[in-house]
A tleap script that builds the chain and sets N, CA, C and O, in Angstrom:
source leaprc.protein.ff14SB
mol = sequence {
  NMET SER THR ASN ASP TYR VAL LYS TYR ILE
  THR GLN THR PHE VAL LYS HIE PHE ASP THR
  PRO LYS SER ASP ARG ILE GLN SER ARG LEU
  GLU ARG LYS GLU GLN LYS ASN PRO PHE LEU
  TYR ARG TRP PHE GLY VAL LEU PRO TYR SER
  ILE ILE MET LEU PHE LYS ARG CLYS
}
set mol.1.N position { 80.229 9.860 -117.320 }
set mol.1.CA position { 81.153 8.760 -117.157 }
set mol.1.C position { 81.560 8.099 -118.409 }
set mol.1.O position { 80.679 7.567 -119.085 }
set mol.2.N position { 82.817 8.067 -118.813 }
set mol.2.CA position { 83.108 7.519 -120.120 }
set mol.2.C position { 83.168 5.998 -119.976 }
set mol.2.O position { 83.189 5.429 -118.885 }
set mol.3.N position { 83.193 5.386 -121.161 }
set mol.3.CA position { 83.284 3.900 -121.128 }
set mol.3.C position { 84.583 3.357 -120.477 }
set mol.3.O position { 84.573 2.333 -119.793 }
set mol.4.N position { 85.561 3.993 -120.685 }
set mol.4.CA position { 86.918 3.421 -120.132 }
set mol.4.C position { 86.764 3.531 -118.484 }
set mol.4.O position { 87.216 2.632 -117.775 }
set mol.5.N position { 86.132 4.626 -117.949 }
set mol.5.CA position { 86.043 4.787 -116.588 }
set mol.5.C position { 85.128 3.728 -116.061 }
set mol.5.O position { 85.456 3.118 -115.043 }
set mol.6.N position { 83.914 3.443 -116.726 }
set mol.6.CA position { 82.925 2.502 -116.233 }
set mol.6.C position { 83.592 1.067 -116.186 }
set mol.6.O position { 83.351 0.271 -115.278 }
set mol.7.N position { 84.528 0.777 -117.333 }
set mol.7.CA position { 84.986 -0.577 -117.375 }
set mol.7.C position { 86.122 -0.825 -116.229 }
set mol.7.O position { 86.336 -1.932 -115.737 }
set mol.8.N position { 86.777 0.302 -115.897 }
set mol.8.CA position { 87.676 0.461 -114.807 }
set mol.8.C position { 86.955 0.146 -113.438 }
set mol.8.O position { 87.411 -0.602 -112.573 }
set mol.9.N position { 85.715 0.856 -113.373 }
set mol.9.CA position { 85.189 0.801 -112.019 }
set mol.9.C position { 84.526 -0.826 -111.780 }
set mol.9.O position { 84.520 -1.414 -110.699 }
set mol.10.N position { 84.038 -1.309 -112.959 }
set mol.10.CA position { 83.543 -2.660 -112.964 }
set mol.10.C position { 84.681 -3.616 -112.621 }
set mol.10.O position { 84.459 -4.495 -111.788 }
set mol.11.N position { 85.821 -3.522 -113.166 }
set mol.11.CA position { 86.886 -4.370 -113.016 }
set mol.11.C position { 87.403 -4.187 -111.560 }
set mol.11.O position { 87.681 -5.229 -110.967 }
set mol.12.N position { 87.575 -2.983 -110.884 }
set mol.12.CA position { 87.902 -2.784 -109.569 }
set mol.12.C position { 86.968 -3.498 -108.609 }
set mol.12.O position { 87.379 -4.131 -107.636 }
set mol.13.N position { 85.672 -3.363 -108.937 }
set mol.13.CA position { 84.568 -3.918 -107.966 }
set mol.13.C position { 84.570 -5.442 -108.086 }
set mol.13.O position { 84.417 -6.130 -107.077 }
set mol.14.N position { 84.747 -6.013 -109.349 }
set mol.14.CA position { 84.946 -7.460 -109.549 }
set mol.14.C position { 86.083 -8.008 -108.806 }
set mol.14.O position { 85.887 -8.973 -108.066 }
set mol.15.N position { 87.272 -7.488 -108.923 }
set mol.15.CA position { 88.467 -7.923 -108.180 }
set mol.15.C position { 88.305 -7.608 -106.818 }
set mol.15.O position { 88.810 -8.461 -106.088 }
set mol.16.N position { 87.770 -6.669 -106.231 }
set mol.16.CA position { 87.657 -6.502 -104.817 }
set mol.16.C position { 86.699 -7.622 -104.170 }
set mol.16.O position { 86.857 -8.145 -103.067 }
set mol.17.N position { 85.679 -7.874 -105.088 }
set mol.17.CA position { 84.715 -8.861 -104.521 }
set mol.17.C position { 85.304 -10.322 -104.384 }
set mol.17.O position { 84.940 -11.031 -103.446 }
set mol.18.N position { 86.283 -10.804 -105.391 }
set mol.18.CA position { 86.786 -12.051 -105.452 }
set mol.18.C position { 88.025 -11.967 -104.594 }
set mol.18.O position { 88.567 -13.029 -104.287 }
set mol.19.N position { 88.535 -10.819 -104.170 }
set mol.19.CA position { 89.647 -10.977 -103.242 }
set mol.19.C position { 89.282 -11.129 -101.874 }
set mol.19.O position { 90.107 -11.651 -101.125 }
set mol.20.N position { 88.187 -10.762 -101.427 }
set mol.20.CA position { 87.717 -11.000 -99.946 }
set mol.20.C position { 87.369 -12.460 -99.871 }
set mol.20.O position { 86.868 -13.074 -100.813 }
set mol.21.N position { 87.648 -12.959 -98.753 }
set mol.21.CA position { 87.358 -14.367 -98.495 }
set mol.21.C position { 85.712 -14.591 -98.491 }
set mol.21.O position { 84.882 -13.721 -98.228 }
set mol.22.N position { 85.466 -15.879 -98.824 }
set mol.22.CA position { 84.024 -16.187 -98.929 }
set mol.22.C position { 83.207 -16.070 -97.648 }
set mol.22.O position { 82.008 -15.791 -97.646 }
set mol.23.N position { 83.928 -16.300 -96.576 }
set mol.23.CA position { 83.201 -16.278 -95.336 }
set mol.23.C position { 82.790 -14.703 -95.049 }
set mol.23.O position { 81.711 -14.365 -94.562 }
set mol.24.N position { 83.803 -13.840 -95.424 }
set mol.24.CA position { 83.358 -12.393 -95.257 }
set mol.24.C position { 82.319 -11.879 -96.026 }
set mol.24.O position { 81.528 -11.029 -95.617 }
set mol.25.N position { 82.307 -12.455 -97.304 }
set mol.25.CA position { 81.176 -12.098 -98.289 }
set mol.25.C position { 79.899 -12.523 -97.673 }
set mol.25.O position { 78.960 -11.728 -97.640 }
set mol.26.N position { 79.779 -13.859 -97.123 }
set mol.26.CA position { 78.496 -14.237 -96.743 }
set mol.26.C position { 78.185 -13.442 -95.361 }
set mol.26.O position { 77.021 -13.087 -95.181 }
set mol.27.N position { 79.050 -13.177 -94.487 }
set mol.27.CA position { 78.917 -12.309 -93.236 }
set mol.27.C position { 78.320 -10.807 -93.628 }
set mol.27.O position { 77.497 -10.214 -92.931 }
set mol.28.N position { 78.810 -10.364 -94.707 }
set mol.28.CA position { 78.460 -8.999 -95.111 }
set mol.28.C position { 77.033 -9.077 -95.771 }
set mol.28.O position { 76.243 -8.133 -95.741 }
set mol.29.N position { 76.819 -10.082 -96.267 }
set mol.29.CA position { 75.380 -10.150 -97.121 }
set mol.29.C position { 74.488 -10.407 -95.896 }
set mol.29.O position { 73.525 -9.643 -95.828 }
set mol.30.N position { 74.593 -11.283 -94.950 }
set mol.30.CA position { 73.683 -11.383 -93.935 }
set mol.30.C position { 73.597 -10.218 -93.025 }
set mol.30.O position { 72.558 -10.074 -92.381 }
set mol.31.N position { 74.620 -9.322 -92.889 }
set mol.31.CA position { 74.435 -7.951 -92.181 }
set mol.31.C position { 73.511 -7.155 -93.024 }
set mol.31.O position { 72.510 -6.654 -92.512 }
set mol.32.N position { 73.800 -6.995 -94.368 }
set mol.32.CA position { 72.903 -6.163 -95.167 }
set mol.32.C position { 71.402 -6.636 -95.051 }
set mol.32.O position { 70.477 -5.825 -94.986 }
set mol.33.N position { 71.237 -7.891 -95.032 }
set mol.33.CA position { 69.858 -8.475 -95.005 }
set mol.33.C position { 69.319 -7.983 -93.714 }
set mol.33.O position { 68.192 -7.493 -93.793 }
set mol.34.N position { 69.863 -8.005 -92.565 }
set mol.34.CA position { 69.380 -7.762 -91.322 }
set mol.34.C position { 69.086 -6.236 -91.223 }
set mol.34.O position { 68.185 -5.838 -90.484 }
set mol.35.N position { 69.839 -5.385 -91.961 }
set mol.35.CA position { 69.609 -3.970 -91.896 }
set mol.35.C position { 68.348 -3.451 -92.592 }
set mol.35.O position { 67.808 -2.382 -92.311 }
set mol.36.N position { 67.927 -4.324 -93.541 }
set mol.36.CA position { 66.810 -4.055 -94.370 }
set mol.36.C position { 65.611 -3.821 -93.514 }
set mol.36.O position { 65.477 -4.378 -92.425 }
set mol.37.N position { 64.616 -2.872 -94.087 }
set mol.37.CA position { 63.341 -2.736 -93.353 }
set mol.37.C position { 62.502 -3.944 -93.706 }
set mol.37.O position { 62.802 -4.645 -94.673 }
set mol.38.N position { 61.340 -4.228 -92.854 }
set mol.38.CA position { 60.338 -5.275 -93.306 }
set mol.38.C position { 59.823 -4.967 -94.686 }
set mol.38.O position { 59.887 -3.823 -95.136 }
set mol.39.N position { 59.279 -6.039 -95.406 }
set mol.39.CA position { 58.792 -5.903 -96.644 }
set mol.39.C position { 57.589 -4.811 -96.811 }
set mol.39.O position { 57.586 -3.977 -97.717 }
set mol.40.N position { 56.583 -4.921 -95.836 }
set mol.40.CA position { 55.597 -4.037 -95.955 }
set mol.40.C position { 56.014 -2.705 -95.717 }
set mol.40.O position { 55.550 -1.847 -96.468 }
set mol.41.N position { 56.738 -2.387 -94.892 }
set mol.41.CA position { 57.264 -1.121 -94.479 }
set mol.41.C position { 58.014 -0.401 -95.647 }
set mol.41.O position { 57.869 0.801 -95.866 }
set mol.42.N position { 58.851 -1.247 -96.405 }
set mol.42.CA position { 59.613 -0.890 -97.564 }
set mol.42.C position { 58.752 -0.364 -98.698 }
set mol.42.O position { 58.982 0.662 -99.338 }
set mol.43.N position { 57.702 -1.218 -98.870 }
set mol.43.CA position { 56.812 -0.984 -100.049 }
set mol.43.C position { 55.634 -0.117 -100.019 }
set mol.43.O position { 55.185 0.543 -100.956 }
set mol.44.N position { 55.128 -0.213 -98.649 }
set mol.44.CA position { 53.810 0.600 -98.527 }
set mol.44.C position { 53.952 1.582 -97.502 }
set mol.44.O position { 52.992 2.346 -97.398 }
set mol.45.N position { 54.943 1.760 -96.690 }
set mol.45.CA position { 55.100 2.790 -95.708 }
set mol.45.C position { 54.804 2.395 -94.384 }
set mol.45.O position { 54.811 1.194 -94.114 }
set mol.46.N position { 54.514 3.342 -93.417 }
set mol.46.CA position { 54.353 3.082 -92.074 }
set mol.46.C position { 53.085 2.485 -91.594 }
set mol.46.O position { 53.024 1.622 -90.719 }
set mol.47.N position { 51.938 3.069 -92.308 }
set mol.47.CA position { 50.661 2.647 -92.090 }
set mol.47.C position { 50.278 1.165 -91.910 }
set mol.47.O position { 49.836 0.720 -90.851 }
set mol.48.N position { 50.490 0.404 -93.070 }
set mol.48.CA position { 50.231 -1.077 -92.968 }
set mol.48.C position { 51.096 -1.681 -91.935 }
set mol.48.O position { 50.629 -2.558 -91.207 }
set mol.49.N position { 52.385 -1.264 -91.803 }
set mol.49.CA position { 53.281 -1.853 -90.796 }
set mol.49.C position { 52.689 -1.640 -89.485 }
set mol.49.O position { 52.662 -2.600 -88.716 }
set mol.50.N position { 52.209 -0.519 -89.117 }
set mol.50.CA position { 51.738 -0.134 -87.779 }
set mol.50.C position { 50.279 -0.866 -87.569 }
set mol.50.O position { 49.976 -1.185 -86.419 }
set mol.51.N position { 49.475 -1.110 -88.519 }
set mol.51.CA position { 48.377 -2.081 -88.377 }
set mol.51.C position { 48.713 -3.436 -88.040 }
set mol.51.O position { 48.072 -4.056 -87.191 }
set mol.52.N position { 49.670 -3.918 -88.653 }
set mol.52.CA position { 50.183 -5.249 -88.331 }
set mol.52.C position { 50.633 -5.355 -87.012 }
set mol.52.O position { 50.235 -6.247 -86.262 }
set mol.53.N position { 51.542 -4.389 -86.642 }
set mol.53.CA position { 52.097 -4.480 -85.298 }
set mol.53.C position { 50.827 -4.443 -84.245 }
set mol.53.O position { 50.872 -5.156 -83.243 }
set mol.54.N position { 49.764 -3.644 -84.486 }
set mol.54.CA position { 48.574 -3.434 -83.622 }
set mol.54.C position { 48.125 -4.896 -83.327 }
set mol.54.O position { 48.070 -5.424 -82.216 }
set mol.55.N position { 47.785 -5.501 -84.644 }
set mol.55.CA position { 47.266 -6.959 -84.456 }
set mol.55.C position { 48.099 -7.910 -83.850 }
set mol.55.O position { 47.580 -8.842 -83.235 }
set mol.56.N position { 49.360 -7.805 -83.939 }
set mol.56.CA position { 50.210 -8.810 -83.402 }
set mol.56.C position { 50.233 -8.686 -81.882 }
set mol.56.O position { 50.432 -9.668 -81.168 }
set mol.57.N position { 50.025 -7.456 -81.399 }
set mol.57.CA position { 50.107 -7.157 -80.154 }
set mol.57.C position { 48.895 -7.858 -79.314 }
set mol.57.O position { 49.037 -8.331 -78.186 }
set mol.58.N position { 47.837 -7.844 -79.962 }
set mol.58.CA position { 46.572 -8.275 -79.325 }
set mol.58.C position { 46.439 -9.788 -79.229 }
set mol.58.O position { 45.436 -10.288 -78.721 }
savepdb mol mol.pdb
quit
C-alpha cells in the first residue's frame, strides 16, 4: 500500500466517522461492546471460563 493510498484511506475513515451522528456512534460502540467475548474467554480460552461457570452455578 503506497503512502498516498494510506492517506486516502485514513481521510475517508475520518470523514465517515464524523459524518455520522454522535448518537449512532455511541450506539454502534455499545453494540460492539456487547458482542465481545468475556475477558477470561478472550485471553485464556474455554477452560477458565468453564470453571467459573461451574462455580457460579453452585
